C-alpha positions as CSV (number, residue, x, y, z in Angstrom):
1,X,29.9,-32.6,70.8
2,X,26.4,-31.0,69.8
3,X,25.5,-30.8,66.1
4,X,24.8,-27.3,65.0
5,X,21.0,-26.8,64.9
6,X,19.4,-26.6,61.2
7,X,17.7,-23.7,60.3
8,X,14.2,-24.3,59.3
9,X,12.4,-22.6,56.3
10,X,9.3,-20.8,57.4
11,X,6.0,-22.0,55.8
12,X,5.7,-18.5,54.0
13,X,9.4,-18.5,52.5
14,X,8.7,-22.4,51.5
15,X,5.4,-21.1,49.6
16,X,7.3,-18.3,48.0
17,X,10.0,-20.6,46.9
18,X,7.6,-23.1,45.5
19,X,5.6,-20.4,43.7
20,X,9.0,-19.1,42.2
21,X,9.9,-22.4,41.0
22,X,6.4,-23.0,39.4
23,X,6.6,-19.6,37.5
24,X,10.1,-20.6,36.3
25,X,8.9,-24.1,34.9
26,X,5.7,-22.4,33.4
27,X,7.8,-19.8,31.7
28,X,10.2,-22.4,30.2
29,X,7.1,-24.5,29.0
30,X,5.7,-21.5,27.4
31,X,9.1,-20.6,25.5
32,X,9.3,-24.4,24.4
33,X,5.7,-24.1,23.1
34,X,6.5,-20.8,21.4
35,X,9.6,-22.3,19.6
36,X,7.7,-25.4,18.6
37,X,4.8,-23.5,17.3
38,X,7.3,-21.2,15.3
39,X,9.0,-24.3,13.9
40,X,5.7,-25.7,12.8
41,X,4.8,-22.7,11.0
42,X,7.9,-22.3,9.1
43,X,7.7,-26.0,8.1
44,X,4.1,-25.4,6.9
45,X,5.1,-22.4,4.8
46,X,8.2,-24.1,3.3
47,X,6.1,-27.0,2.3
48,X,3.7,-24.6,0.5
49,X,6.8,-22.8,-1.2
50,X,8.1,-26.2,-2.3
51,X,4.7,-27.1,-3.9
52,X,3.6,-23.9,-5.5
53,X,6.3,-21.3,-5.8
54,X,9.1,-20.9,-8.3
55,X,11.8,-18.2,-8.0
56,X,12.7,-17.0,-11.5
57,X,16.2,-16.1,-12.7
58,X,16.6,-12.3,-13.4
59,X,17.8,-13.0,-16.7
60,X,16.4,-12.8,-20.3
61,X,15.6,-16.2,-21.9
62,X,18.4,-17.7,-23.8
63,X,18.5,-20.4,-26.5
64,X,19.6,-23.8,-26.0
65,X,18.7,-26.2,-23.4
66,X,17.6,-23.7,-20.7
67,X,14.1,-24.1,-19.7
68,X,12.2,-20.6,-20.4
69,X,9.7,-21.3,-17.8
70,X,12.5,-20.9,-15.3
71,X,13.7,-17.8,-16.6
72,X,12.3,-14.2,-15.9
73,X,12.6,-11.8,-18.9
74,X,14.1,-8.6,-18.3
75,X,12.1,-5.8,-16.9
76,X,9.6,-5.0,-13.9
77,X,7.9,-8.5,-13.7
78,X,7.3,-10.4,-10.7
79,X,10.5,-12.6,-9.8
80,X,8.4,-15.5,-8.7
81,X,5.6,-17.7,-10.2
82,X,2.9,-19.1,-8.0
83,X,0.5,-22.1,-8.6
84,X,-2.7,-20.9,-7.0
85,X,-4.5,-24.1,-8.4
86,X,-2.3,-26.3,-5.9
87,X,-2.7,-23.7,-2.9
88,X,-6.5,-23.4,-3.4
89,X,-6.8,-27.2,-3.4
90,X,-5.5,-27.1,0.1
91,X,-7.4,-23.9,1.1
92,X,-9.7,-21.8,-1.0
93,X,-9.3,-18.8,1.5
94,X,-5.8,-18.3,-0.1
95,X,-6.3,-15.2,-2.3
96,X,-2.8,-14.1,-3.0
97,X,1.1,-14.4,-2.3
98,X,3.3,-11.8,-0.9
99,X,7.1,-11.9,-1.8
100,X,10.0,-9.4,-0.7
101,X,13.3,-10.5,-2.2
102,X,16.3,-11.0,0.2
103,X,13.7,-10.9,3.2
104,X,11.8,-13.7,5.2
105,X,8.6,-12.5,3.4
106,X,7.5,-15.1,1.2
107,X,4.0,-16.1,2.4
108,X,0.4,-16.8,1.1
109,X,-2.2,-14.4,1.8
110,X,-5.7,-15.5,3.1
111,X,-9.0,-13.9,3.9
112,X,-11.8,-15.2,6.0
113,X,-15.4,-13.8,7.1
114,X,-13.6,-11.9,10.0
115,X,-10.3,-10.7,11.2
116,X,-10.0,-13.4,13.9
117,X,-9.8,-16.7,12.2
118,X,-6.2,-16.4,10.8
119,X,-4.9,-14.4,13.7
120,X,-3.9,-17.5,15.3
121,X,-4.2,-20.3,12.6
122,X,-2.0,-21.4,9.8
123,X,-3.5,-21.8,6.4
124,X,-4.3,-25.5,7.1
125,X,-6.5,-24.6,10.1
126,X,-3.9,-25.5,12.8
127,X,-3.9,-23.3,15.7
128,X,-0.6,-21.5,16.0
129,X,0.5,-18.2,17.5
130,X,2.3,-17.2,14.2
131,X,-1.0,-17.1,12.5
132,X,-1.2,-16.4,8.5
133,X,-0.8,-13.3,6.6
134,X,-4.5,-12.2,5.9
135,X,-6.4,-9.4,4.3
136,X,-9.1,-7.5,6.1
137,X,-12.4,-8.9,5.8
138,X,-14.1,-5.7,4.6
139,X,-11.8,-5.6,1.6
140,X,-12.3,-6.8,-2.0
141,X,-10.4,-10.1,-2.5
142,X,-8.9,-8.7,-5.9
143,X,-7.0,-5.8,-4.0
144,X,-9.1,-3.3,-5.9
145,X,-10.2,-1.0,-3.0
146,X,-8.3,2.5,-2.5
147,X,-6.8,0.9,0.6
148,X,-6.3,-2.8,1.1
149,X,-5.2,-3.7,4.6
150,X,-2.9,-6.7,5.1
151,X,-2.1,-8.1,8.5
152,X,0.7,-10.2,9.8
153,X,2.4,-10.9,13.2
154,X,5.6,-9.3,14.2
155,X,7.5,-12.5,15.1
156,X,10.7,-12.2,17.2
157,X,12.6,-14.5,15.0
158,X,11.9,-12.3,12.0
159,X,9.3,-14.5,10.3
160,X,6.0,-13.3,9.1
161,X,6.2,-9.4,9.2
162,X,8.8,-9.4,11.8
163,X,11.1,-7.5,9.4
164,X,8.6,-4.7,8.4
165,X,9.9,-2.1,11.1
166,X,13.1,-2.2,9.4
167,X,11.8,0.2,7.0
168,X,12.4,2.9,9.8
169,X,15.9,3.1,8.2
170,X,16.6,4.8,4.8
171,X,19.2,2.4,3.9
172,X,16.8,-0.6,4.4
173,X,14.4,1.2,2.2
174,X,17.0,1.7,-0.4
175,X,17.7,-2.1,-0.4
176,X,14.2,-3.2,-0.5
177,X,12.3,-0.6,-2.7
178,X,9.9,-3.2,-4.3
179,X,7.8,-6.1,-2.9
180,X,5.8,-8.4,-5.0
181,X,1.9,-9.4,-4.8
182,X,0.6,-12.3,-6.8
183,X,-3.0,-13.3,-7.0
184,X,-4.6,-15.9,-9.4
185,X,-5.6,-13.3,-11.8
186,X,-2.7,-10.6,-11.8
187,X,0.8,-9.9,-10.5
188,X,1.3,-6.6,-8.7
189,X,4.2,-4.3,-7.7
190,X,4.3,-2.8,-4.5
191,X,6.4,0.3,-3.7
192,X,6.7,1.7,-0.3
193,X,5.6,5.1,0.2
194,X,5.7,5.6,3.9
195,X,6.4,3.6,7.1
196,X,5.6,4.7,10.7
197,X,4.0,3.6,13.9
198,X,0.3,4.5,14.5
199,X,-2.7,3.6,16.6
200,X,-4.6,0.4,15.9
201,X,-7.8,2.6,15.4
202,X,-6.1,5.3,13.2
203,X,-7.2,6.8,9.9
204,X,-4.6,4.4,8.2
205,X,-7.2,1.5,8.6
206,X,-9.6,3.4,6.4
207,X,-10.9,1.9,3.1
208,X,-11.0,5.4,1.4
209,X,-14.0,6.1,-0.6
210,X,-12.3,8.6,-3.2
211,X,-9.0,9.5,-4.9
212,X,-9.0,12.9,-2.9
213,X,-9.2,11.3,0.6
214,X,-6.5,8.8,-0.3
215,X,-4.3,11.8,-1.6
216,X,-4.8,13.6,1.5
217,X,-3.9,10.7,3.6
218,X,-0.8,10.0,1.8
219,X,0.7,13.4,2.2
220,X,0.1,13.1,5.9
221,X,1.7,9.6,5.9
222,X,4.8,10.9,4.0
223,X,5.3,13.4,6.6
224,X,5.5,10.7,9.4
225,X,7.6,8.3,7.5
226,X,10.9,7.0,8.8
227,X,12.4,6.9,5.3
228,X,11.9,9.1,2.1
229,X,10.2,7.5,-0.9
230,X,10.4,8.5,-4.5
231,X,6.8,7.4,-5.0
232,X,4.5,10.5,-5.8
233,X,1.2,10.6,-3.6
234,X,-0.5,12.5,-6.5
235,X,0.1,9.8,-9.0
236,X,-0.9,6.9,-6.6
237,X,-4.4,5.5,-7.1
238,X,-4.5,2.7,-4.8
239,X,-2.5,1.5,-1.8
240,X,-1.9,-1.6,0.2
241,X,-1.2,-1.2,3.9
242,X,1.0,-3.8,5.5
243,X,0.2,-3.8,9.3
244,X,2.0,-5.6,12.1
245,X,2.4,-5.2,16.0
246,X,4.9,-3.2,17.6
247,X,6.6,-3.2,20.9
248,X,6.5,0.6,21.3
249,X,3.3,0.7,23.3
250,X,0.0,-0.8,23.8
251,X,-2.3,-0.6,20.7
252,X,0.4,0.5,18.4
253,X,1.1,-0.7,15.2
254,X,3.9,-0.5,12.4
255,X,2.4,0.0,9.0
256,X,4.1,0.1,5.6
257,X,2.0,2.0,3.2
258,X,2.6,0.8,-0.5
259,X,1.5,1.9,-3.9
260,X,0.1,-1.0,-5.9
261,X,0.5,-1.1,-9.7
262,X,0.2,-3.7,-12.4
263,X,3.6,-5.8,-13.0
264,X,4.6,-5.4,-16.7
C-alpha cells in the first residue's frame, strides 16, 4: 500500500512563515525590554523617594512623643518634604519635585541644556524609554516665567504623566484639584485651570512675555478644557504647563495648564 504523498511547502511560503516567526520573536523581545525598562525606572524613582521624600501627616502638631518634623500643620502647605541636598549630590540637574496626592505622580524634575537629554534618560543618566520629568531648557529654573513647560512621557502603566489625561473628566478634576511643586527654595501649589489636546507646535508652548498675552491665552484654554475649573484667569499671573504625548494623533499632546502660587 502506497504512503500518501506529503505536501511540500513552497519556498515563498516558507520565507513568509520564517518572516512571521521573526517578527513575532522581535515583538516579544521588544515587549520584554519595555517591561524591564519600566521596572528599572520605577525602582530608580522609588530609591529617590526613599532617600529624599517624606510624606507629612495632614494633622496639626500634637504635644507628646510625636515628631513635629513628620507632621503637617493644618492649611495649604505642601504635603511632602524633599531633601534637595541628597538629590543634587546625585544629580545637580534636579531643580524640583512634583507630587500629586493619590496618583502615581511623585517625581523629581530635571533640566538640561536641551530638550533631548532627559527624553530617554533617567536622573542617573541611564538610557531608558521612561525618561525623566523635565523642564524646557528655555525656561528659568526657578519657575519664574509666565509659562513654565514641564514634559513627561505618557506611559501605558500610568507612571510618569500617564494619568494626566484623566483630567478630561470633571470628576477626576474634582478629586485632584491640587498638585504640588517643590524646589530647593520654595514650595508651590499648582491648581489646574484647563486640560485639552493640542498640537506640539501650538501657542500652549509659548513663554509669554506679558500678563495680557497670558490672560488672553488662558481664556482660550478654558474654552477648550475637558473640565471646568474655579481658577480665575484674570487672577493668574503665572502658569505651569504639564505636557505629555497622547494617542489621539500624530504630533498631538495632552496638556494640563496650572496656576502656580506660593504654598502658605
